[in-house]
C-alpha positions in Angstrom: -20.9 -10.1 -23.2 -18.8 -10.8 -20.1 -21.3 -10.9 -17.3 -18.6 -11.3 -14.7 -16.7 -9.4 -12.0 -13.2 -9.8 -13.1 -11.6 -8.4 -10.0 -12.4 -6.1 -7.1 -9.6 -4.4 -5.2 -11.0 -2.8 -2.1 -9.0 -0.5 0.2 -10.8 1.3 3.1 -10.1 4.9 3.5 -8.0 6.0 6.5 -8.5 9.7 6.2 -11.4 10.8 8.4 -12.1 14.3 7.2 -11.5 16.6 4.3 -7.7 17.2 4.0 -6.0 20.5 4.7 -5.1 22.2 1.4 -2.1 23.5 0.3 11.0 -8.6 -20.2 10.9 -11.9 -21.8 11.3 -13.7 -18.4 8.3 -15.4 -17.0 7.2 -15.1 -13.4 8.1 -18.0 -11.2 5.3 -20.6 -11.1 2.8 -20.5 -8.3 3.7 -22.6 -5.3 0.3 -23.8 -4.0 0.4 -24.5 -0.3 -2.6 -25.8 1.7 -2.3 -25.7 5.4 -5.4 -27.7 6.0 -5.8 -30.2 3.2 -8.8 -32.4 3.1 -8.3 -36.2 3.0 -10.9 -36.3 0.2 -9.5 -36.0 -3.3 -10.2 -32.7 -4.8 -11.5 -32.5 -8.4 -8.8 -31.9 -11.0 -9.0 -28.6 -12.8 -9.7 -28.7 -16.5 -6.4 -28.9 -18.4 -5.7 -25.7 -20.2 -4.3 -25.4 -23.7 -0.7 -24.2 -24.0 -0.7 -20.5 -23.4 0.8 -18.3 -26.1 4.3 -17.0 -25.5 4.6 -13.8 -23.5 5.9 -11.0 -25.7 9.3 -9.6 -25.0 9.1 -6.0 -23.9 11.5 -3.3 -22.8 12.1 -2.5 -19.1 10.7 1.0 -19.5 9.2 2.2 -16.2 5.5 2.8 -16.0 5.3 6.5 -16.6 1.5 6.6 -17.1 -1.0 4.2 -15.6 -2.1 1.7 -18.3 -5.7 0.8 -18.7 -6.7 -2.6 -17.4 -7.9 -4.8 -20.1 -10.3 -7.8 -19.7 -10.4 -10.4 -22.5 -11.8 -13.9 -23.1 -9.1 -16.5 -23.3 -9.3 -20.2 -23.9 -5.9 -20.5 -22.2 -7.4 -19.4 -18.9 -10.1 -22.0 -18.0 -10.1 -20.9 -14.3 -9.3 -17.3 -15.0 -6.0 -15.4 -15.0 -4.5 -12.2 -13.8 -1.3 -10.5 -15.0 0.4 -7.2 -14.5 3.4 -5.5 -12.9 4.6 -4.7 -9.4 6.3 -1.3 -9.6 7.9 1.4 -7.4 5.2 3.9 -6.3 7.6 6.8 -6.8 9.4 5.9 -10.1 7.2 3.4 -11.9 10.2 1.0 -12.3 9.4 -2.7 -12.1 10.4 -4.6 -9.0 12.3 -7.8 -9.6 11.8 -10.6 -7.1 8.7 -9.1 -5.4 6.8 -11.8 -3.6 3.0 -11.9 -4.1 1.0 -14.2 -1.9 -2.6 -15.0 -3.0 -4.9 -16.9 -0.7 -8.0 -19.0 -1.4 -10.1 -21.3 0.8 -8.0 -24.3 -0.3 -4.6 -22.8 0.3 -2.2 -20.1 -0.7 0.0 -19.5 -3.7 3.2 -17.5 -3.8 4.9 -16.1 -6.9 7.9 -13.9 -7.7 8.0 -11.2 -10.2 10.4 -11.3 -13.1 13.2 -8.7 -14.0 10.6 -6.2 -15.1 8.3 -6.7 -12.1 5.8 -8.7 -14.2 3.7 -11.4 -12.7 1.0 -13.8 -13.8 -1.4 -15.8 -11.6 -3.4 -18.7 -12.9 -5.6 -20.1 -10.1 -6.5 -23.8 -10.0 -10.1 -23.0 -9.7 -12.3 -20.0 -10.4 -13.8 -18.0 -7.6 -12.7 -15.5 -4.9 -9.1 -15.1 -4.0 -7.4 -12.6 -1.6 -4.1 -10.8 -2.2 -2.8 -11.7 1.2 0.6 -10.1 1.1 3.0 -8.3 -1.2 6.6 -7.5 -0.2 9.9 -6.5 -1.7 13.2 -5.6 -0.1 13.4 -1.9 0.6 9.7 -1.3 0.2 6.7 -0.9 2.5 5.0 -4.3 2.6 1.3 -4.8 2.1 0.3 -7.4 4.7 -3.0 -7.0 6.5 -4.3 -9.5 9.0 -4.4 -13.0 7.4 -7.8 -13.8 6.0 -9.0 -10.2 6.1 -7.2 -8.7 3.2 -9.2 -5.9 1.6 -8.0 -6.9 -1.8 -10.2 -9.5 -3.5 -9.6 -11.1 -6.9 -12.6 -12.8 -8.5 -11.3 -15.3 -11.0 -13.7 -16.1 -13.8 -13.6 -19.0 -16.3 -12.0 -18.0 -19.6 -11.3 -14.4 -18.5 -7.9 -13.0 -18.4 -7.4 -9.6 -16.6 -4.3 -7.8 -17.9 -2.2 -4.7 -17.1 -2.9 -4.7 -13.3 -0.4 -2.4 -11.7 0.5 -2.9 -8.1 2.7 -0.2 -6.6 4.9 -0.5 -3.4 6.2 2.5 -1.6 10.0 2.7 -1.1 11.3 2.6 2.5 15.1 3.2 2.3 17.3 3.1 5.3 17.5 6.6 6.8 19.4 8.3 9.6 17.6 10.7 11.9 19.1 13.1 14.3 17.5 14.8 17.3 18.9 18.2 18.2 18.1 20.8 20.8 17.0 24.3 20.0 20.6 25.4 20.0 21.7 22.6 17.7 23.3 20.2 20.3 22.6 16.4 19.9 20.0 15.1 22.3 20.3 11.5 23.5 17.5 9.5 25.0 14.8 11.1 23.0 11.9 8.8 22.1 11.1 8.8 18.4 8.0 7.5 16.7 7.4 7.0 13.0 3.8 7.5 11.8 3.2 6.0 8.4 -0.7 5.9 8.5 -0.3 2.3 7.3 -0.9 0.4 10.5 -3.8 -1.7 9.0 -1.6 -2.8 6.0 1.4 -4.1 7.8 -0.1 -6.5 10.4 1.7 -9.6 9.1 5.1 -7.8 8.7 5.0 -5.0 11.3 7.5 -2.2 10.9 9.6 -1.0 13.8 8.2 2.4 14.6 9.7 3.3 18.0 13.3 4.4 18.5 15.6 6.1 21.0 18.3 8.6 20.0 21.9 7.7 20.9 24.7 9.9 22.3 25.0 11.6 18.9 21.3 12.2 18.9 20.9 9.7 16.0 18.6 6.8 15.3 18.3 4.5 12.2 14.9 3.9 10.7 13.0 3.2 7.5 10.0 5.2 6.3 8.1 6.0 3.1 7.8 9.4 1.5 5.2 11.5 3.5 5.6 9.6 6.8 5.6 11.8 9.9 8.4 11.5 12.5 7.8 12.7 16.1 10.5 13.2 18.7 9.9 13.8 22.4 12.2 14.4 25.4 11.2 15.4 28.9 13.5 18.4 29.0 12.4 19.8 25.6 9.3 20.4 23.5 8.1 18.0 20.8 9.6 18.1 17.3 7.8 16.8 14.2 9.1 16.5 10.7 8.0 14.8 7.5 9.9 12.4 5.3 10.2 14.2 1.9 11.8 13.5 -1.4 14.8 15.5 -0.2 15.0 13.2 2.9 15.0 10.1 0.7 17.7 11.7 -1.5 20.0 12.7 1.3 19.0 9.7 3.5 18.9 12.1 6.5 16.2 13.8 8.6 16.7 16.4 11.3 14.3 17.0 14.2 15.1 20.1 16.3 13.4 20.1 19.7 12.1 23.5 20.7 12.5 24.8 24.2 10.0 23.5 26.7 7.1 25.9 27.1 6.2 26.7 30.7 2.7 25.6 30.3 3.6 22.5 28.3 2.3 19.1 29.7 5.1 17.2 31.4 3.4 13.8 30.9 2.2 11.7 28.0 -1.3 10.3 27.7 -2.9 7.2 26.3 -6.3 6.2 25.1 -7.6 2.7 25.8 -10.7 1.0 24.8 -12.4 -1.8 22.9 -13.9 -2.2 19.4 -17.0 -4.3 19.2 -18.6 -6.1 16.3 -22.4 -5.6 15.8 -23.0 -8.8 17.8 -21.1 -7.4 20.8 -18.0 -9.6 20.4 -14.5 -8.1 20.0 -13.8 -6.8 16.5 -10.3 -8.3 16.0 -8.3 -6.4 13.4 -10.4 -3.2 13.3 -8.3 -0.1 12.5 -8.5 2.5 15.2 -7.6 6.1 14.4 -7.0 8.9 16.9 -6.7 12.5 15.6 -6.9 15.9 17.1 -10.6 17.0 17.4 -11.9 19.0 14.5 -14.0 21.0 16.9 -10.9 22.7 18.5 -9.1 23.5 15.2 -6.9 25.4 14.7 -5.6 24.0 17.9 -3.9 20.7 17.1 -3.1 18.1 19.7 -0.3 15.7 18.7 0.6 15.0 15.1 -1.7 16.6 12.5 -2.3 13.3 10.7 -3.1 11.5 13.9 -2.2 8.0 15.2 -3.3 4.4 14.4 -3.5 1.0 16.0 -5.0 -2.3 15.1 -7.4 -3.9 17.6 -6.3 -7.1 19.3 -8.2 -10.5 19.1 -10.6 -9.4 21.8 -11.1 -6.0 20.2 -9.0 -4.1 22.7 -6.7 -1.3 21.7 -4.2 1.1 23.3 -2.5 4.2 21.8 0.3 5.6 23.9 2.5 8.7 23.9 -0.2 11.2 23.1 -0.2 14.8 24.0 -3.1 15.3 26.5 -5.9 17.0 24.8 -9.2 16.6 22.8 -9.3 14.0 20.1 -11.7 12.3 17.7 -11.5 8.5 17.8 -12.8 6.1 15.1 -12.8 2.4 14.3 -13.2 0.9 10.9 -13.6 -2.6 9.5 -14.4 -3.9 6.0 -18.1 -4.3 5.4 -19.3 -2.6 8.5 -20.3 0.9 9.4 -17.5 2.8 11.2 -17.8 3.8 14.9 -16.8 7.3 16.0 -16.4 9.1 19.2 -16.0 12.9 18.9 -14.3 15.3 21.4 -12.8 12.6 23.6 -10.6 14.0 26.4 -7.3 12.2 26.5 -6.1 10.5 28.7 -9.1 8.2 28.3 -9.9 4.6 29.2 -12.9 2.3 28.9 -13.8 3.8 25.5 -16.2 1.5 23.6 -16.6 1.8 19.8 -19.3 -0.4 18.3 -19.4 -1.2 14.6 -22.7 -1.6 12.9 -24.4 -3.4 10.1 -25.7 -1.4 7.2 -27.2 -1.5 3.8 -25.4 -2.0 0.5 -24.5 0.6 -2.1 -24.3 -0.9 -5.6 -23.9 0.7 -9.0 -22.4 0.6 -12.5 -19.9 2.9 -14.0 -20.2 3.5 -17.7 -19.1 6.0 -20.3 -21.2 8.0 -22.8 -22.8 5.5 -25.1 -23.4 3.0 -22.3 -20.2 1.0 -22.6 -19.0 -0.2 -19.1 -15.8 1.2 -17.7 -13.8 -1.8 -16.5 -11.4 -0.2 -14.1 -11.9 2.7 -11.7 -11.6 3.9 -8.1 -14.6 4.7 -6.0 -14.4 7.0 -2.9 -17.4 7.0 -0.5 -17.8 9.7 2.2 -20.6 10.3 4.6 -21.9 13.8 5.3 -21.2 15.1 8.8 -22.0 18.8 8.3 -22.6 21.3 5.4 -19.0 21.1 4.4 -17.6 18.0 6.2 -17.6 14.6 4.6 -16.1 11.8 6.7 -14.2 9.0 5.1 -16.2 5.8 4.8 -14.4 3.7 2.1 -12.4 3.7 -1.0 -12.1 0.9 -3.5 -10.4 0.1 -6.7 -12.6 -2.1 -9.0 -11.7 -4.1 -12.1 -15.0 -5.4 -13.5 -15.9 -6.3 -17.0 -19.4 -4.8 -16.5 -18.3 -1.8 -14.6 -20.0 -2.8 -11.4 -19.1 -1.8 -7.8 -20.5 -2.5 -4.4 -20.0 -1.5 -0.7 -21.6 -2.8 2.5 -22.2 -1.2 5.9 -23.9 2.0 5.0 -26.1 3.5 7.8 -28.8 6.0 7.0 -27.5 9.4 5.8 -26.2 11.3 2.8 -23.1 10.0 1.0 -20.8 11.4 -1.6 -19.7 8.9 -4.3 -16.7 9.9 -6.3 -15.3 7.9 -9.3 -11.9 8.4 -10.7 -10.1 6.5 -13.5 -7.4 7.1 -16.2 -8.6 8.9 -19.3 -11.9 10.2 -17.9 -12.9 13.3 -16.0 -13.6 12.5 -12.4 -17.3 12.3 -11.6 -19.4 12.4 -8.4 -22.9 12.1 -7.2 -24.7 12.4 -3.8 -26.7 9.4 -2.6 -29.3 9.3 0.2 -29.5 6.0 2.2 -32.9 6.0 3.9 -33.7 4.3 7.2 -34.1 0.5 6.7 -32.7 0.4 3.2 -31.1 -2.9 2.4 -29.7 -1.8 -1.0 -29.3 1.6 -2.7 -28.3 1.9 -6.4 -26.1 4.7 -7.7 -24.9 4.5 -11.3 -22.2 6.9 -12.5 -21.5 8.2 -16.0 -18.0 9.2 -16.9 -17.0 11.5 -19.8 -13.6 11.2 -21.5 -11.3 14.1 -20.7 -8.6 15.7 -22.9 -5.0 14.9 -23.3 -2.5 17.3 -21.7 1.1 17.3 -22.9 3.9 19.3 -21.4 7.5 19.5 -20.2 9.2 19.9 -16.9 12.3 22.2 -16.9 14.8 23.5 -14.5 14.1 27.2 -13.8 17.8 27.8 -13.4 19.1 26.2 -16.6 16.0 25.5 -18.7 17.3 21.9 -18.9 14.7 19.1 -19.0 14.1 17.3 -15.7 13.7 13.5 -16.0 11.7 11.5 -13.4 9.6 14.4 -12.2 6.3 13.2 -10.6 3.1 14.8 -11.6 -0.1 14.4 -9.7 -3.5 15.9 -10.5 -4.8 17.4 -7.2 -8.0 15.8 -6.2 -8.2 16.1 -2.4 -8.6 12.3 -2.2 -6.4 9.9 -0.3 -4.4 7.5 -2.5 -4.8 3.7 -1.8 -2.0 1.6 -0.5 -1.1 0.0 -3.7 -1.4 2.9 -6.1 1.5 4.8 -7.6 2.2 8.2 -6.1 1.9 9.9 -9.5 -0.4 10.3 -12.5 2.6 10.7 -14.8 6.4 10.7 -14.7 8.5 12.9 -17.0 10.8 11.2 -19.5 14.4 11.8 -20.2 13.5 14.9 -22.2 11.3 16.2 -19.5 8.1 15.5 -21.4 4.9 14.1 -19.8 1.4 13.2 -20.8 -1.7 13.4 -18.6 -5.1 11.9 -19.8 -8.6 12.7 -18.6 -8.1 16.4 -18.1 -11.4 18.4 -17.9 -11.8 21.5 -20.1 -12.0 23.8 -17.0 -8.5 22.8 -16.1 -6.9 21.3 -13.0 -4.2 21.9 -10.4 -1.0 19.8 -10.8 1.5 19.1 -8.1 5.0 18.5 -9.5 8.0 17.3 -7.6 11.5 16.1 -8.5 14.6 15.1 -6.5 16.8 18.1 -5.9 14.0 20.7 -6.7 11.4 22.5 -4.8 7.9 21.2 -5.5 5.4 23.3 -7.3 1.6 23.5 -7.3 0.4 24.9 -10.6 -3.3 25.9 -10.6 -5.6 26.4 -13.6 -3.7 24.2 -16.1 -5.9 23.7 -19.1 -5.5 21.1 -22.0 -5.6 23.8 -24.7 -1.8 24.2 -25.0 1.3 22.4 -23.9 2.2 23.1 -20.3 5.7 24.2 -19.5 6.4 23.8 -15.8 9.6 25.1 -14.3 11.0 23.9 -10.9 13.5 25.8 -8.8 16.5 24.0 -7.4 16.6 23.6 -3.6 18.9 26.2 -2.2 22.0 25.2 -0.3 21.4 25.0 3.5 17.7 25.3 2.9 15.1 22.6 3.0 12.7 21.8 0.2 9.5 23.8 -0.2 6.4 23.8 -2.3 5.9 26.9 -4.4 2.4 28.1 -5.4 0.3 31.2 -6.0 -2.5 31.8 -3.5 -3.4 33.7 -0.4 -1.1 31.8 1.9 -3.4 30.2 4.4 -4.0 26.6 5.5 -7.8 25.8 5.5 -9.9 23.1 6.9 -13.7 22.4 6.7 -15.8 22.7 9.8 -19.5 23.2 9.9 -20.5 25.8 7.3 -17.1 27.5 7.0 -13.4 27.0 6.1 -11.4 27.6 9.2 -7.9 29.2 8.8 -5.4 27.0 10.7 -2.2 28.7 9.7 -1.2 32.0 8.0 2.0 31.8 5.9 4.4 34.6 6.4 4.6 36.9 3.4 1.3 35.7 1.9 -1.8 37.7 1.1 -3.7 36.4 4.1 -1.2 37.9 6.4 -1.2 41.2 4.5 -5.0 41.3 4.8 -4.9 40.7 8.6 -6.3 37.2 8.6 -5.3 35.1 11.6 -5.8 31.4 12.7 -9.3 30.7 13.8 -10.9 33.1 11.2 -13.7 31.4 9.2 -14.2 31.9 5.5 -18.0 31.9 4.6 -18.1 33.2 1.0 -15.6 33.5 -1.8 -16.3 36.3 -4.3 -19.9 36.3 -3.1 -20.6 32.5 -3.4 -21.1 30.5 -0.1 -18.5 27.9 0.5 -21.3 25.5 1.2 -22.2 25.7 -2.5 -18.7 25.5 -3.7 -17.7 22.6 -1.5 -14.2 22.2 0.0 -12.4 21.4 -3.3 -14.3 24.0 -5.2 -13.6 26.6 -2.6 -9.8 26.0 -2.8 -9.9 26.3 -6.6 -11.9 29.5 -6.4 -9.4 31.1 -3.9 -6.5 30.4 -6.2 -5.8 32.6 -9.1 -3.2 34.6 -11.0 -0.4 36.2 -9.1 -1.2 39.9 -8.4 -5.0 39.4 -8.5 -7.2 39.5 -5.4 -10.1 37.5 -4.1 -12.9 38.8 -1.9 -13.6 36.7 1.2 -16.5 37.0 3.6 -14.9 36.3 6.9 -16.2 35.7 10.4 -13.4 36.7 12.7 -12.1 34.3 15.3 -14.2 34.6 18.5 -16.7 37.0 17.0 -20.1 36.8 15.5 -20.0 39.6 13.0 -19.0 39.1 9.3 -16.9 41.3 7.0 -15.8 41.3 3.4 -12.0 41.4 3.1 -10.1 41.7 -0.2 -7.1 39.3 -0.1 -4.2 39.6 -2.6 -2.8 36.4 -4.3 0.9 36.1 -4.0 3.7 33.6 -5.0 4.5 31.6 -1.9 7.0 28.9 -0.9 6.4 26.8 2.1 
């Protein structure tokens, strides 16, 4: 039995609330560099036997996440790790990616081979940090030095294989700011929001720009990044970097006319993050987002803004729309600090992190065998429906163990996800004064779903389509943005599908995305995508009621009603609150369960118990389900 922790990859969650729904070459040898070498001679590591040759493999992209394997190896006296660095969008290996791994005695850098493969053999067993990973044209992973949330625990005679590290592409893009009438706007201030501030400290990305006389600016950004443009004579424009943006390399932001009651000034929030002992919490991640209490009113960008605290714990976030915001600070191993309903502009805000107990457990499958690789999401309950992000972690452990620190008293939701198994969750109560709480999780193997992605216009197979099983969980920084990628013949395979079915989001360059609900593993799935129409932007097609929902208190608040959808036809408006779905309280279904219950076949209807905006009475309203594109 391998009674060891082979590796622990920890990434702290940045999302604060429930989301809204809708080949033969070897790696270059490690270059061990010690900035502070001791004058005393260090013990020589035990000489290792010659390692067996690395098998020659093809350069086929990763189209499905492999299972991490842990094996005993006499050729790894101090432990070893091997795997691939790939593109998060295509699964293709990245040649020449630089991986820097730090240990107390120094740092090692290595380069991946032509297929993105790497192998790290430390000089001594023990803890190491993945300090930085970067490749040209990709978003770097480079948190504050010495505080990387990714830890590798090297164990004697244990080799961890098939570790996949994914970097997100950030190609060179051209943005253009236009007025409501289509004229170029010069002098607009532009900000790129990647939600990755805590992961690019060592190699910060330029995120502020000014449009030129053609209204243009040049920038880099990953898929999903938000871009915000402001000008004193116009309203604010926001757009998201999409697959279509990456394909065309262009993004347009059209500034609306300035509303008479629009604020003419920008605001800032200033404050300080403190450690439990009262000292400045250097490197803490500060997030500012429009307050959930005022939803569907949204101040600023819907995904919020981020900053990293300075050495003394101070932070400043500028260029905000005046309004009401929720502010939080997070640091690895400590309980987050939060301030709700902060009126911005604001200064002198103090966020104090806290010590807390430990949450430990073991993840196993039926029969008791440990699951050696998995992701754990931990959220703390804030209300009947709201669970605030606490942490997320990817673990690779021969005994299936996991652990978190910094849990204050309260109820937590522990969710475990891994390839080939049905996701599992359990609630855990952390009592007052608890130093450690145990929460084991049992996973069951799911079914295999096979299918094909086709063009709805020509019925031709679509290669390279990305398929993701909808989970409502935020992906970590180094995970691929897919669960599977279709092959040249359009076929794909998804493992770990529950019998009750799942919703799958499918996207491909040049095609509209599609969210397919109720996909069951009982028969091959044929998914058709419609081409993006000329002079029209990309959209996501799905069947539903056509409403954007967000959890608050004991209800789902409607934030947006989509034109042509069933919600609009039924007279629902932003601010209405959904309390029951077909008679079942949303508090029993939970956020994800409620969304799945609302969805259904085109032409059917769902009965919603609704509390109308600004009213106390409730009414049952039948809402038709329609095909929608947004």
